[in-house]
Each structure stands twice: as structure tokens, then as C-alpha cells.
C-alpha positions as CSV (number, residue, x, y, z in Angstrom):
1,M,56.1,77.5,102.4
2,L,56.4,79.1,105.8
3,A,59.4,78.8,108.2
4,V,58.8,76.5,111.1
5,K,58.9,78.2,114.5
6,I,61.7,77.0,116.8
7,D,61.2,76.8,120.6
8,A,63.3,75.6,123.6
9,G,62.5,74.8,127.2
10,I,63.0,76.8,130.3
11,M,64.7,74.2,132.6
12,G,66.0,74.4,136.1
13,D,65.1,76.0,139.4
14,L,62.3,78.6,139.5
15,S,64.6,81.2,141.1
16,G,66.5,81.6,137.9
17,A,63.7,81.3,135.4
18,A,63.4,84.9,134.6
19,A,67.1,85.2,133.6
20,R,67.1,82.0,131.7
21,A,63.9,82.9,129.8
22,A,65.4,86.3,128.8
23,D,68.7,84.8,127.7
24,L,66.9,82.1,125.6
25,A,64.6,84.7,124.0
26,A,67.6,86.8,123.1
27,T,69.0,83.9,120.9
28,G,66.1,84.5,118.5
29,L,63.8,81.7,119.5
30,D,60.1,81.9,118.6
31,G,58.8,80.3,121.8
32,L,59.6,79.0,125.2
33,F,58.0,76.1,127.0
34,T,58.1,74.2,130.3
35,F,57.6,70.5,131.0
36,E,56.2,68.6,134.0
37,G,59.5,67.4,135.6
38,N,60.9,68.2,139.0
39,S,59.1,71.5,139.3
40,D,55.8,73.1,138.6
41,V,55.0,73.5,134.9
42,F,53.2,76.8,135.1
43,F,55.2,79.0,137.5
44,P,58.3,79.6,135.3
45,L,56.2,80.9,132.5
46,V,55.0,83.8,134.7
47,H,58.5,85.2,134.5
48,A,58.4,85.1,130.7
49,T,55.2,86.9,130.0
50,D,56.8,90.2,129.1
51,L,59.1,88.6,126.5
52,D,58.2,88.8,122.8
53,V,57.9,85.0,122.4
54,D,55.2,82.4,122.4
55,L,54.7,80.4,125.7
56,Y,53.2,77.0,126.4
57,T,53.3,74.0,128.7
58,N,54.9,70.9,127.2
59,V,53.0,69.4,128.8
60,A,50.9,69.9,131.9
61,I,49.7,66.5,133.2
62,A,46.0,66.9,132.8
63,F,44.1,64.3,134.9
64,P,45.3,65.2,138.4
65,R,44.2,68.9,137.8
66,S,40.7,70.2,137.8
67,P,39.3,71.8,134.7
68,M,38.7,75.0,136.6
69,H,42.3,75.3,137.8
70,L,43.5,74.7,134.2
71,A,41.1,77.3,132.9
72,Y,42.2,80.0,135.2
73,Q,45.9,79.2,134.8
74,A,45.7,79.3,131.0
75,W,43.5,82.4,131.0
76,D,45.9,84.3,133.3
77,L,49.0,83.4,131.3
78,H,47.3,84.1,128.0
79,R,46.2,87.6,129.2
80,A,49.5,88.4,130.8
81,S,51.5,87.4,127.7
82,G,49.4,89.4,125.3
83,G,47.6,86.4,123.8
84,R,50.8,84.3,123.3
85,F,50.1,81.3,125.5
86,A,48.9,77.8,124.5
87,L,47.9,75.1,127.0
88,G,49.7,71.9,126.3
89,L,48.1,68.9,128.1
90,G,49.2,65.3,128.4
91,T,48.0,62.1,130.0
92,Q,51.1,60.5,131.5
93,I,50.8,56.8,132.2
94,K,48.7,54.9,134.7
95,P,51.4,54.2,137.4
96,H,52.4,57.9,137.6
97,I,48.8,59.1,137.7
98,E,47.8,56.7,140.4
99,R,51.0,56.4,142.5
100,R,52.9,59.7,141.9
101,Y,50.0,62.1,141.5
102,S,47.6,60.2,143.7
103,S,44.8,60.6,141.1
104,T,42.6,58.3,139.1
105,W,43.2,56.7,135.7
106,G,40.7,55.4,133.1
107,K,39.6,55.9,129.5
108,P,42.3,58.5,128.8
109,V,41.2,59.3,125.2
110,A,37.5,59.9,126.2
111,R,38.6,61.8,129.3
112,M,41.0,64.1,127.3
113,V,38.3,64.8,124.8
114,E,35.8,65.8,127.6
115,L,38.5,67.9,129.3
116,I,38.8,69.9,126.1
117,E,35.1,70.3,126.0
118,V,34.7,71.5,129.5
119,L,37.6,74.0,129.2
120,H,35.8,75.4,126.1
121,A,32.6,75.6,128.1
122,I,34.2,77.5,130.9
123,W,35.9,79.9,128.6
124,D,32.7,80.4,126.6
125,N,31.0,81.4,129.8
126,W,33.8,83.9,130.6
127,I,33.9,85.3,127.1
128,D,30.2,85.8,126.2
129,G,28.2,84.7,129.2
130,T,27.1,81.3,127.7
131,K,25.5,79.4,130.5
132,L,28.0,77.0,132.1
133,D,26.3,73.6,132.2
134,H,28.7,70.8,131.6
135,R,27.8,67.4,133.1
136,G,29.8,64.6,131.6
137,E,31.2,61.2,132.4
138,F,34.3,62.6,134.1
139,Y,33.7,66.3,134.8
140,R,30.9,68.5,136.1
141,A,31.1,72.3,135.8
142,D,27.7,74.0,136.1
143,L,28.3,76.7,138.7
144,M,29.8,80.2,137.9
145,T,28.9,83.5,139.6
146,P,30.0,86.9,138.3
147,L,32.4,87.3,141.2
148,F,34.5,84.5,139.9
149,V,34.6,85.5,136.2
150,P,38.2,86.8,135.4
151,P,38.9,90.1,133.6
152,E,38.5,90.0,129.8
153,L,41.2,88.5,127.7
154,G,41.2,91.0,124.8
155,F,42.3,88.1,122.6
156,P,40.8,84.8,121.2
157,R,40.9,82.0,123.9
158,P,44.1,80.0,124.4
159,E,44.7,77.2,122.1
160,I,44.8,73.7,123.6
161,W,47.5,71.3,122.3
162,A,47.6,67.7,123.5
163,G,50.4,65.2,123.7
164,A,49.6,62.1,121.6
165,L,51.3,58.9,120.5
166,G,48.9,56.0,119.9
167,P,46.4,55.9,117.1
168,R,43.2,56.5,119.1
169,M,44.6,59.5,121.0
170,T,46.3,61.0,118.0
171,E,43.1,60.8,115.8
172,A,41.0,62.1,118.7
173,M,43.2,65.1,119.4
174,A,43.5,65.9,115.7
175,H,39.7,65.9,115.8
176,H,39.1,68.0,119.0
177,A,42.3,69.9,120.0
178,D,43.9,72.9,118.4
179,G,47.2,71.1,118.0
180,I,49.2,68.0,118.9
181,V,52.6,67.9,120.7
182,I,54.8,65.1,119.6
183,H,57.1,63.6,122.2
184,P,60.8,64.2,121.5
185,F,61.5,60.4,121.3
186,N,60.7,60.3,117.6
187,T,62.2,60.5,114.1
188,G,61.1,62.3,110.9
189,G,60.5,58.9,109.3
190,F,58.2,57.8,112.1
191,L,56.4,61.1,112.1
192,A,55.8,61.0,108.3
193,E,54.9,57.3,108.0
194,R,53.0,56.6,111.2
195,T,51.8,59.8,112.8
196,M,50.8,61.9,109.9
197,P,48.2,59.4,108.6
198,M,46.6,59.4,112.1
199,I,46.5,63.2,112.2
200,E,45.0,63.4,108.7
201,A,42.3,60.8,109.6
202,G,41.4,62.8,112.8
203,L,41.2,66.1,110.9
204,E,39.0,64.6,108.2
205,A,36.7,63.1,110.8
206,G,36.4,66.5,112.4
207,G,35.9,68.3,109.1
208,R,39.0,70.3,109.8
209,S,41.8,71.8,107.7
210,R,45.5,71.2,108.3
211,D,45.9,74.9,108.1
212,D,43.9,75.3,111.3
213,F,45.9,72.8,113.3
214,T,49.3,73.1,115.0
215,L,51.8,70.2,114.8
216,N,54.5,70.8,117.4
217,V,57.2,68.2,117.2
218,G,59.7,67.6,120.0
219,C,63.3,66.9,119.2
220,I,66.4,66.4,121.3
221,A,69.0,68.7,119.7
222,N,72.3,70.1,121.0
223,P,74.4,72.3,118.7
224,C,78.0,72.4,119.9
225,L,80.8,74.9,119.4
226,T,83.7,72.8,120.8
227,D,84.7,69.1,121.1
228,E,84.1,69.4,124.9
229,E,80.5,70.6,124.3
230,Y,80.0,67.8,121.8
231,E,81.1,65.1,124.3
232,R,79.0,66.6,127.1
233,A,76.0,66.8,124.9
234,S,76.4,63.2,123.7
235,T,76.5,61.9,127.3
236,A,73.4,63.8,128.2
237,M,71.5,62.7,125.1
238,R,72.4,59.1,125.6
239,F,70.9,59.1,129.1
240,N,67.8,61.1,127.9
241,L,67.2,58.7,125.0
242,A,67.8,55.6,127.2
243,F,65.3,56.9,129.8
244,Y,62.6,57.5,127.2
245,G,63.4,54.2,125.4
246,S,62.9,52.2,128.6
247,T,59.2,53.2,128.7
248,P,57.1,50.5,127.0
249,A,54.8,53.1,125.4
250,Y,57.7,54.5,123.3
251,R,58.8,51.2,121.9
252,V,56.7,51.9,118.8
253,T,59.4,54.3,117.7
254,L,62.1,51.8,118.1
255,D,60.0,49.1,116.5
256,H,59.5,51.3,113.5
257,H,63.3,51.3,112.9
258,G,63.9,47.7,113.8
259,L,65.3,48.4,117.2
260,G,62.5,47.1,119.4
261,D,64.7,44.6,121.2
262,L,66.5,47.5,122.8
263,Q,63.5,48.6,124.9
264,P,63.4,45.6,127.3
265,K,67.1,45.9,127.8
266,L,66.7,49.5,128.8
267,R,63.7,48.6,131.0
268,E,65.7,46.0,132.8
269,V,68.4,48.5,133.7
270,T,65.9,51.0,135.1
271,K,64.2,48.2,137.2
272,S,67.6,47.2,138.6
273,G,68.2,50.8,139.7
274,D,71.6,51.0,138.0
275,W,70.9,54.4,136.4
276,S,74.6,55.3,136.0
277,T,75.0,52.7,133.2
278,L,71.6,53.4,131.4
279,G,73.0,55.6,128.7
280,D,75.8,53.1,127.8
281,L,73.2,51.1,125.9
282,I,72.6,53.9,123.4
283,D,75.3,53.6,120.7
284,D,76.2,56.3,118.2
285,D,73.9,54.9,115.5
286,V,70.9,55.0,117.8
287,L,71.8,58.4,119.2
288,D,72.1,59.9,115.7
289,L,68.9,58.3,114.6
290,L,66.8,59.7,117.5
291,A,68.6,63.0,118.3
292,V,70.5,65.8,116.6
293,R,74.1,66.8,117.5
294,G,77.0,68.6,115.8
295,T,78.0,72.1,114.8
296,P,75.2,74.7,114.7
297,E,75.3,74.4,110.9
298,E,75.1,70.6,111.0
299,C,72.2,70.7,113.4
300,A,70.3,73.2,111.3
301,T,70.8,71.1,108.2
302,R,69.6,68.0,110.0
303,L,66.5,69.6,111.4
304,T,65.6,70.9,107.9
305,E,66.1,67.5,106.4
306,E,64.3,65.6,109.2
307,Y,61.2,67.8,109.7
308,G,60.9,70.1,106.7
309,G,57.4,69.9,105.3
310,L,56.0,68.2,108.4
311,A,56.1,70.4,111.5
312,D,54.7,73.8,112.3
313,R,56.9,74.1,115.4
314,L,59.9,72.3,116.8
315,S,60.1,72.2,120.6
316,L,63.8,71.5,121.2
317,T,65.3,69.8,124.2
318,V,68.7,71.6,124.3
319,S,69.7,70.9,127.9
320,T,73.5,71.2,127.4
321,A,73.6,73.7,124.5
322,S,75.1,77.1,125.2
323,N,73.1,80.2,124.2
324,D,75.9,81.1,121.7
325,A,75.6,77.7,120.1
326,L,71.8,77.9,120.0
327,A,71.9,81.4,118.5
328,A,74.4,80.2,115.8
329,M,72.0,77.3,114.9
330,L,69.0,79.7,114.7
331,S,71.1,82.0,112.5
332,A,71.8,79.0,110.2
333,L,68.2,78.0,110.2
334,N,67.2,81.6,109.2
335,R,69.5,81.2,106.1
336,H,68.1,77.8,105.3
337,P,64.8,77.6,107.2
338,V,62.8,74.5,108.0
339,S,59.5,74.8,106.1
340,T,56.0,73.7,106.9
341,A,53.9,71.6,104.6
342,D,52.2,73.3,101.6
């Protein structure tokens, strides 16, 4: 039984990314990640490449970006970090792809599979000179001259992890990707009962071993050292959970726990534009089902109980937790570590 790796996100403005990354790494985390929010998902990681932690995007929205851009970005970060970068990719949903990113949507599962294939084709060309000749349904990459081949990595190529929720995407990514990133709007019960059978089916279809696959599970967790921190964390988590819960795609998690009727209520509030009251619909029972809060010791115990034997990594959303509280939780986890599956 191996201890699960614990990661946290580098949030906030790019100008402070280097200091935040260094402070987070000093708590004892195994990895740092960024997400595609209100800033670029790749830039902050440049400031963390000298730190002795793993780095990854969680996740970079795939379809608006060209495979060649993604290939260079992942290659550069992997080389700069000493082989510690993983490219996390996600699909987003149709309205955001078409109306926010001004891109095209269609056949997301097949498109993500082909994107992984073309990235591998590009990297194979850079690694050993394999002729670049990818012509698929969504992507074409068949031109590469020596001038545009980047310096050697000195490491195996970056891993590709993909966000997945539904059965077709989950099985396909277990078949084709190096790992899956689970959205933080989840529970250990949902993961064990709904997600793991899909992953196992995908691995079997691909003739792959669970040992060769990374399961990275997101979790909203805020360890607290004071009552004030607890109240601030609770308010932030209520809003975060309500925002995620308002999205129809995430209703499956609520349905699994008999809470499906909450989703349209949350959706109605977001459509009305009354964002200030959104978190009020998340009561304590729902909050404590879908997120982790409490003292550092309590949070460590809960993470162990919830995800022990399932995850290889936990990517924690700890937006309000102090570095001292986070360090204390990691210390508690080191005494009673979350373990991976046999």
C-alpha cells in the first residue's frame, strides 16, 4: 500500500504565483496544479519549475487549443521542471466552447481520443524522428522541419491526464490516456460505486494495468485552525459547491445520493443572476457530504476514510486554508497516510 500524493492549486494573480508556489511547496505538498479559471492555465507553472514538486494543469481546456501549441507547452514545462509535468486536459461544455472560447464543439469523446493520438505523434517525431503524418477526423499534423524540433527532453514524454465524468469519456480515457482527473464535485461513494467500474472497463478494453494508470481525484478541502477560519471556509465552500451543483452535468453526483432535486434549484438561482444567495441552498449536510472541513486532524481522517484505496493523487481545492493549517493537515496525513489500492 503506497501513500497517496497530495496536491493543491496555485490560485490568484500571475504576479504573485512564484511566491505562492514556493509557500505551498514548503508545506510538504507533493504537487501543484493550475486550473482554467480567470487566468491562463500554463503561465503560473513556469514560476514553479524549480521547486521539487510535481506540476500539472487541472485542467487545460483542450478543444480551443491546437495540438501543436499543447505539445510545445507541455514539452517546455516538462523539460524545465526536470520531468515533473503532466498535461491535464478537459473538454468543458458546449456553451463555453462555442460562446466563451469562440471554438467548435462536436463528438467530444472521439475528439479527445484523437487529440491524445496526435500529441503522441508529435512527441514521437521530436523524440526519435518518427515521421509526423497524422490526418484524422479533427486534426491534421504532417509538417515538421528540423528547425522547429525543440531541444531533447532527457526524460520520458509528459503524461496526459484527462478530465472525465460520463461513462463514454471515462472508459475512453482509461483506455487511451495516462490518467484521469476527477472533478472535485464528487464523493468517495460515487467514485467507488460509479466511476471505478467505468475505469476498470476502459483499462480492460485497452489491455492496461491499473498500476500503469494515474487516478487523480479532486476534493474541496479546507483545514482550519480557528473558528473564524472554519466559518470563512464554510462560506466559500457553500458557494463553490452550489456553483458546481448548478451545472446539469454534475447532477449525477447529487442523484447518486438522492439529492437530484437540488440541481434545478441551484440552476434557477444562477439564471436569475442572484449569485449572492447561491450558497444559501447548500446546508451543512450537503456541505459535509461533498467537501471536507474541520481541524487539520479531522480533515486528514476524513480524506483517509473517503479516498483510501481508491486514488493515486488528491488534488485539493484549499482556497481559504492557511499554509499553517495545510502543513498541519499534511503532517497528520503523514502519520496516518491515505493509501492507494493494492
